[in-house]
N, C-alpha and C positions, 0 to 999 in steps of 0.2 A: 813279739813276732807278728801278732795281728795288726798292730799299728804300722809296723814297717811294711807289711804287705799292702795295706790300704794306701799308705803314702806313695808306694811304688806305682800303683795303678793310677793314683791321682796325678802323679808326675807325668803320666802319658797324655794327659789332657792339657794341651797348650792353650794359651790365652786366645788364640784365633778361634779354636773350636768352641771355647766357652762363650766368647763374645758374639760369634756368628751362629753356629749350629745350635748350641744348647739354649741360648736365649730365645731363638726362634721356636725351638721345640716347646718351651714352656709358655710361649705366646707373649713374650715381652721383648721383641727385637728393638723397641724404642730406646732401650737402655744400653744398646750395644757399644756406642761410642764411649760411654763412661767406663764400662768394663774393659774396653780395649785400652783406654788411656791409662788405667791403673794396672794393666797387665795381669788381670785376674785369670790365673790358670787353675787347674784342678786342685793343687795343693792349697792355694789361697781360698778357693771356693769352699773347700771343706771346713774352713775356720770362720767363715763369715757369720756375723750376728745381725740381728735386726738393727742395732745401732750403727754398725758398719754400712749397711745398705742405705740407711737414711743420711748419715753424715758424709760418707765418702763417695757413694755411688748414685746419690740423688734420687733414691727410691723413697718417695715420701708417702705414697698411698699404702695404707695398711694391708689392703687386699693384695697388692703387688708384692709387698714384703712377705706375706704368707705364702704366696705362690712360689717365690724364689726359695724360701726356706724349706718348703715341702719338696720342691724339686731337688734340693740339696740332700734332704733326708732320703729320698729315693736313691740317689747316687751312693749314699752311705750304706743303704741296705744292700746294694749290689757291689759293695767294696770298690766303687768308682771304676768298675770294669766296663768299659765302653762296648766291648764285643758282646758281652752278655746282654747289655741294654739293647743294642741294635738287633741282636738275634731274637729277643723276645718281641720287640716291635715288629720285626719282619713276620714272625709267626702269626701275629694278630692283625696284620695289615688289612686282610680281607674278611675277617670274622670277628664277631663281637665277644672276644675273650681277653683276659688279662688287661683290663682297662687301666690299671695303676701305672702302666708304662706308656700309655697313649700320649701322643703329642697334641698340641692345640689343633694342629691341622687334622689329626685323626679324629678328634672330637667333632670338628666341623663336618667332616665326612659322615660321621654317625648321625649328626643332627639332620643332615640332608636325607639320610636313609630312612629316618623315622617321620618323613613327610613334614619337616619344619624348615624346608629349604629357604623360605623367604626371610628367616631370621638368622640363618647360619653364619653369614659373613660378619655379623655383629660381634662375634667372638674374636675377630682379629685384634691383636694387641691387648687382649683382655686379661691375660695371665691365667686363663682356665686350661688346665691340662689334667691328665689322668690321676696323678698323685693327689691333686686337690679333691677330686671327686671321691676317691677311695679312702684317703688317709685323714681328711679333715671332717670330723663329725658335725661341724657347724655348716658345712656346705650342703645345702638342701636343693630340692628341685626349684624352690622359690628363688634361691640365689642364682641358679642357672637361668631361670626365666628372666630375672633382672638383667643378667649379663647379655642375654639374647635380645633384650628390649621387647619382650612380649608384654603387651598391655595387661594391666590387672583385670580388665573386664573380659579378657579372653579366657574364660573359665574352662571351657572344653579343651582348649589348646594346652593350658597349664596342667590340667588333669592328665592329658595324654603324655606330656613330658614327664610328669611325676611317675606314672606307671612304667614308662620305658627306662627311666633313670634308676628307679628302684630295682628293677630286674637286672640291669647291667651291673650296678654297684654290688648287689647281693652276690651275683656270680663271681665278681672280681674278688670280693673278700673271701669267698669260699676257696677260690683258686690260690690266693695268698696264704690261706691257712694250710692248704695241702703242701705248698712249697716250703713253708716254715717247718712243717713236720719232716720233710725230706732233709732240709738243712740241718735240723737238730740231730737227725739220725746219722748224717755224714759227719757232723762235728763230734758226736759221741764216739764213733768208730776211730776218728783221727786221734782223739784224746787217749783212747784205750791203746792204740798202737804206740803213741809217743811214750806213755807210761810204761808199756811193756818193754820197750827198748831201753828205758832208763831204770829198769827194776832194781838195779844196784844202787841207785841214788835215792835221796830222801823222798818221803811222801810229800814233803812241801814242794818239791820240784814239780811233781805231777799235778798238784793242786794249782800251782801257778800257771802251768800250761793250760789247764782246763779253764781258768778264769780269763786268760788272755784270748782264748778261742771263742769264748762265749760272752764277752763284754758287750753290753747293749749300746745302742747309738747314744742314748742319753748319758750313760756312764762315760763314754768316750768324750763327749762334749764337756763333761764336768771334770 
């Protein structure tokens, strides 16, 4: 049931949306033609591996592969529900909250807001987006400084970026933790309701429903 629901939402994301809107959002519009040629829609996007990206979609840079895979991971987390994604982005469009859903453009806006305007446009086509900042533990302020082309000898500028980014990501992870708590509570209630309705059926049925509703992203891929 969980997989059917996910695939149903993924099917709503056509290849035009993936090639144009989604790739622009993750900061990699330069790959649009390759995705368009291979008709990569939401369902196909949900199955892509690092090998697929390199072999079929000409994404050879490891950083860009990571960017795309984390963008896909975010979609998995949201069950490929475009409306939820757009709603969350709309809510944080003018405030520095929920950075995991930020687009590359939203990060550029934030960079300008923290007085680093002269470096902001260097993030164009970089593949830097919110899921990278929040979900990738190896993405540090130094990584961001490199993407922004901030010289190594600009110590004060880099220190300022580090402080601002640390505060943003910390708040983002706290927000994600609260959301996960809510999701788990909702999932638990749903499982209890299903099991109650099926009380005359075997305990194995209830266990199966619970597992399907709580399968992790990594379990799904495997």
